[in-house]
C-alpha positions in Angstrom: 0.0 0.0 0.0 2.8 2.4 1.0 4.6 1.5 -2.3 1.5 2.3 -4.3 1.1 5.7 -2.5 4.8 6.5 -3.1 4.4 5.6 -6.8 1.3 7.9 -7.0 3.1 10.7 -5.3 6.1 10.3 -7.7 3.7 10.4 -10.7 2.0 13.6 -9.3 5.4 15.1 -8.8 6.6 14.4 -12.3 3.3 15.7 -13.6 3.7 19.0 -11.8 7.3 19.3 -13.1 6.0 18.7 -16.6 3.3 21.3 -16.2 5.8 23.8 -14.9 8.2 23.2 -17.7 5.4 23.4 -20.2 4.4 26.7 -18.8 8.0 28.0 -19.1 8.2 26.9 -22.7 4.9 28.4 -23.5 6.0 31.7 -21.9 9.2 31.6 -24.0 7.3 30.9 -27.2 4.4 33.3 -26.4 6.3 36.6 -26.0 5.0 39.8 -27.5 6.2 43.3 -28.1 3.4 45.8 -28.9 4.3 48.9 -30.9 2.7 52.1 -29.8 0.0 50.2 -27.9 -1.5 48.9 -31.1 -2.4 45.2 -30.9 -2.4 45.1 -34.7 1.3 45.9 -34.6 2.7 43.1 -32.5 6.1 41.5 -32.7 5.9 37.9 -31.5 7.5 34.5 -32.0 5.5 33.7 -35.1 6.5 36.9 -36.9 10.1 36.4 -35.7 10.1 33.0 -37.4 8.7 34.4 -40.6 11.4 37.1 -40.8 14.3 34.9 -39.5 16.3 35.4 -42.7 16.8 39.0 -41.6 18.7 38.0 -38.5 22.1 39.6 -37.8 24.9 39.2 -35.2 26.1 42.5 -33.8 28.6 42.8 -30.9 28.0 39.1 -30.1 24.3 39.4 -29.9 22.0 37.7 -32.5 18.6 38.9 -33.5 16.5 40.7 -36.0 17.0 44.5 -36.2 14.0 46.3 -34.7 13.8 48.5 -37.8 12.8 45.4 -39.8 9.6 45.0 -37.7 8.9 48.7 -37.8 9.1 48.8 -41.6 7.0 45.6 -41.8 4.2 47.5 -39.9 4.7 50.8 -41.7 6.0 52.6 -38.7 8.5 55.0 -40.2 10.4 57.3 -40.8 11.6 56.9 -37.2 12.7 59.8 -35.0 12.9 58.0 -31.6 12.3 54.7 -29.9 11.3 54.4 -26.2 11.2 51.3 -24.0 12.1 50.3 -20.4 12.0 53.9 -19.2 14.6 55.2 -21.8 14.2 57.2 -25.0 16.6 56.8 -27.9 16.9 59.6 -30.4 17.3 57.8 -33.7 19.6 60.4 -35.3 22.0 60.0 -32.3 21.7 56.2 -32.4 22.5 56.2 -36.2 25.4 58.7 -35.7 27.1 56.3 -33.3 26.5 53.2 -35.4 29.3 52.0 -37.8 26.8 50.4 -40.1 23.3 49.1 -39.3 21.6 50.4 -36.2 22.5 47.7 -33.6 19.1 47.5 -31.8 18.0 43.9 -32.1 15.0 41.8 -31.1 16.4 38.6 -29.8 14.8 35.1 -30.4 13.2 35.2 -26.9 11.7 38.7 -27.4 14.3 40.6 -25.5 15.6 43.9 -26.9 19.4 44.2 -27.2 21.1 47.6 -27.6 24.6 48.8 -26.7 25.6 45.8 -24.6 22.3 45.8 -22.6 19.4 43.4 -22.8 15.9 44.4 -21.7 12.7 42.3 -21.5 9.7 44.5 -22.2 6.2 44.2 -23.7 5.7 47.6 -25.1 7.7 49.9 -27.5 6.9 53.5 -28.3 8.1 54.9 -31.6 7.8 58.4 -32.8 7.7 58.9 -36.5 7.8 61.8 -39.1 5.5 62.4 -42.0 5.4 59.5 -44.5 5.0 60.8 -48.1 2.5 59.1 -50.4 5.0 58.9 -53.3 7.8 56.3 -53.2 10.5 54.6 -55.2 7.8 52.1 -56.3 6.0 54.7 -58.4 8.9 55.1 -60.8 8.6 51.9 -62.8 4.8 52.1 -63.5 5.1 55.8 -64.4 7.9 55.2 -66.9 6.1 52.3 -68.5 2.9 54.5 -68.8 4.8 57.4 -70.3 6.3 55.1 -73.0 3.0 53.4 -73.7 4.1 50.0 -72.3 1.5 49.6 -69.6 2.1 50.9 -66.1 -0.1 53.5 -64.6 -0.5 57.3 -64.6 1.2 58.1 -61.3 3.9 60.7 -61.9 3.8 61.3 -65.6 0.5 62.3 -67.3 1.7 62.6 -70.9 3.0 60.1 -73.4 6.5 60.2 -74.9 8.8 58.1 -77.0 11.9 58.8 -74.9 12.6 59.0 -71.1 15.9 59.8 -69.4 16.2 59.0 -65.7 19.0 60.6 -63.8 19.8 58.5 -60.8 21.8 60.6 -58.3 23.1 58.2 -55.6 22.5 59.2 -52.0 20.9 62.6 -52.9 18.3 62.5 -50.1 15.5 65.1 -50.1 17.1 67.3 -47.4 20.5 67.0 -49.1 18.9 68.2 -52.3 17.2 71.1 -50.6 20.4 72.2 -48.8 22.2 72.0 -52.2 19.4 74.1 -53.8 19.9 76.8 -51.2 23.6 76.9 -52.0 23.2 77.0 -55.8 24.7 73.6 -56.4 21.8 72.0 -58.4 20.7 74.7 -60.8 20.3 72.3 -63.7 18.2 69.8 -61.7 16.0 72.5 -60.2 15.4 74.0 -63.6 13.6 70.7 -64.6 10.8 71.2 -62.0 9.8 71.2 -58.4 11.0 68.2 -56.2 8.3 65.8 -55.0 9.1 64.7 -51.5 9.0 60.9 -51.7 10.2 58.0 -49.6 12.5 55.1 -50.6 12.1 51.5 -49.6 13.9 49.9 -46.7 16.7 49.1 -46.1 17.7 52.5 -47.5 20.6 51.2 -49.6 21.4 51.2 -53.3 20.8 47.5 -54.1 17.4 47.4 -52.5 16.2 50.7 -54.0 17.7 50.1 -57.5 15.8 46.8 -57.7 12.6 48.4 -56.4 12.9 51.3 -58.8 13.5 49.0 -61.8 10.8 46.5 -61.0 8.2 48.5 -59.0 8.3 45.7 -56.4 8.9 46.2 -52.7 11.8 44.3 -51.0 10.9 40.8 -49.8 11.4 40.9 -46.0 10.9 37.1 -45.8 13.7 36.4 -48.2 16.0 39.0 -46.6 18.4 39.1 -49.5 18.7 42.9 -49.4 22.2 43.1 -50.6 21.6 40.9 -53.6 22.1 42.5 -57.0 19.5 40.3 -58.7 16.0 41.7 -59.3 13.0 39.6 -58.1 11.2 39.9 -61.4 11.3 41.4 -64.9 12.5 45.0 -64.8 11.0 47.9 -66.8 14.0 47.5 -69.1 13.0 43.8 -69.7 9.4 44.9 -70.4 10.4 47.5 -72.8 12.7 45.2 -74.6 9.9 42.7 -75.1 7.8 45.4 -76.6 10.4 46.2 -79.2 11.8 49.3 -77.5 15.3 49.9 -76.4 16.2 50.5 -72.8 19.7 50.9 -71.3 21.3 51.4 -67.9 24.5 53.5 -68.0 26.9 53.2 -65.1 30.5 53.2 -63.9 32.5 50.1 -63.6 29.9 48.6 -61.2 26.1 48.9 -60.8 23.7 48.5 -57.9 21.6 46.0 -59.8 22.5 43.2 -62.3 20.9 43.8 -65.6 21.5 42.5 -69.2 21.1 46.0 -70.6 23.9 47.7 -68.7 26.7 49.8 -70.2 29.7 50.0 -67.9 32.3 52.7 -68.1 35.8 53.1 -66.7 37.5 56.2 -65.4 39.4 56.6 -68.6 40.6 60.2 -67.9 41.8 59.2 -64.4 40.1 62.1 -62.7 39.0 59.9 -59.8 35.3 59.6 -60.9 33.5 57.7 -63.7 30.6 60.1 -63.7 31.9 62.2 -66.6 32.4 59.0 -68.7 28.9 57.9 -67.7 27.5 61.2 -69.0 29.2 60.9 -72.3 28.1 57.3 -72.7 24.5 58.2 -71.8 24.5 60.9 -74.6 25.8 58.3 -77.0 23.2 55.7 -76.0 20.4 58.2 -76.3 21.5 59.3 -79.7 21.6 55.7 -80.8 17.8 55.5 -80.2 17.3 54.4 -76.6 13.7 54.9 -75.5 14.7 54.7 -71.8 18.1 55.8 -70.6 18.9 55.4 -66.9 22.0 57.4 -65.9 23.6 56.5 -62.6 25.9 59.0 -60.9 27.7 57.3 -58.0 30.4 59.7 -56.9 27.7 61.6 -54.9 27.5 58.5 -52.7 31.2 57.8 -52.6 32.2 61.2 -51.4 29.4 61.3 -48.9 30.6 58.1 -47.3 34.2 59.2 -47.2 33.7 62.8 -45.9 30.1 63.2 -44.7 27.1 64.6 -46.6 27.9 68.3 -45.7 31.6 68.1 -46.6 33.1 70.2 -49.5 33.9 66.9 -51.3 30.3 65.7 -51.1 28.9 69.1 -52.2 31.4 69.1 -55.0 30.2 65.7 -56.2 26.6 67.0 -56.3 27.6 70.1 -58.2 29.5 67.9 -60.7 26.5 65.6 -61.1 24.3 68.6 -61.7 26.7 70.0 -64.3 26.7 66.6 -66.1 22.9 66.5 -66.1 22.9 69.9 -67.7 25.3 68.7 -70.4 23.1 65.7 -71.1 19.8 67.7 -71.2 21.3 70.0 -73.9 21.6 66.9 -76.1 18.0 65.7 -75.7 15.2 66.0 -78.2 12.1 68.1 -77.5 9.4 66.1 -75.8 11.8 63.9 -73.9 10.6 63.3 -70.3 13.3 63.7 -67.7 13.3 62.2 -64.2 15.7 63.1 -61.4 15.7 60.4 -58.8 17.7 59.4 -55.7 17.8 55.9 -54.3 18.2 57.0 -50.7 19.3 59.8 -48.5 22.2 59.8 -45.9 23.2 60.9 -42.4 26.3 61.9 -40.6 28.3 59.3 -38.6 31.5 59.7 -36.6 33.7 58.7 -39.6 31.9 60.4 -42.4 28.4 59.5 -43.8 26.2 56.5 -44.1 22.6 55.4 -44.9 20.5 52.3 -44.5 18.3 53.3 -41.6 14.6 54.4 -41.1 15.8 57.9 -40.3 13.9 60.7 -42.3 17.2 61.9 -43.8 17.8 58.3 -45.1 14.3 57.6 -46.2 13.2 60.9 -47.8 14.2 61.3 -51.5 13.4 63.9 -54.2 11.8 63.0 -57.4 11.7 65.7 -60.2 9.7 65.2 -63.3 10.4 67.5 -66.3 10.1 67.6 -70.1 12.6 69.1 -72.5 
């Protein structure tokens, strides 16, 4: 009898342990982080698993950047993040970061930043205005203008030739500052800038692909740094319709396309942008219906010296001068677009981009006609 009671007690004890452990596991799997008190914007284990390909390891901590979840829910551009009694100014956080902002959501729902881990259930995020126009409006607008489908978003008149000037890292605020300093007279002569927003991450590969395809980045795949488009680009679509489209670049390009003309720095002046301009004129005169002209030195000098440096301003002025040179060689009726893939911000060592900061996310789009 005593043996039977002992066995029963042992079974009850084991059962209680199992229940306790089950509860612990359930708690670990059932964590939630609610953004701005909105239950429709909840980060949890299921969403974490869906976006697991976006995971990074920073300072020995592994997790998914908080910005991924904020972009997923449309909570951007970000100006500050608050949790656990502290508020983090996003410009300051970005300034102190070498690359990506190292605020991570860890697999158990903890928040990691700057060597500290916090377990919280609520995050408060302040955001700036989100423009209605974005990088994703370029592709359908160009196709519409050329009579190849698309939709009437930014361009309301048809044409047989479009030239798109892609000025790398010329964010909206950087453009407006340059305008005040008289550095972008040729661009500003083409029309008023539309305040638009790029896609995230605010880097060249992601936005070049989005601009060319009209497709948002795939957060599930997480291959943001890939040079391969997800689908046919507007250049592919135009080629299939018997039109000629070309991407003109330096010795590298932010997206891998068949219709790319590469150019080297043949005059050894430290930039390929002048060679790109001459090549673009040649391609246009050879009958290209769409000519995309990528100026990259504006990004290079920004990274090296900072967006407000004399070197970065000089690169913008040079790009503007080259745009003026190309415009003089265009036929009447040609639609001209000035576009930037992303903006930029200051960091300790110069300049950077890639975050949800307004200065990184806001871009100018100018639509003109020769």
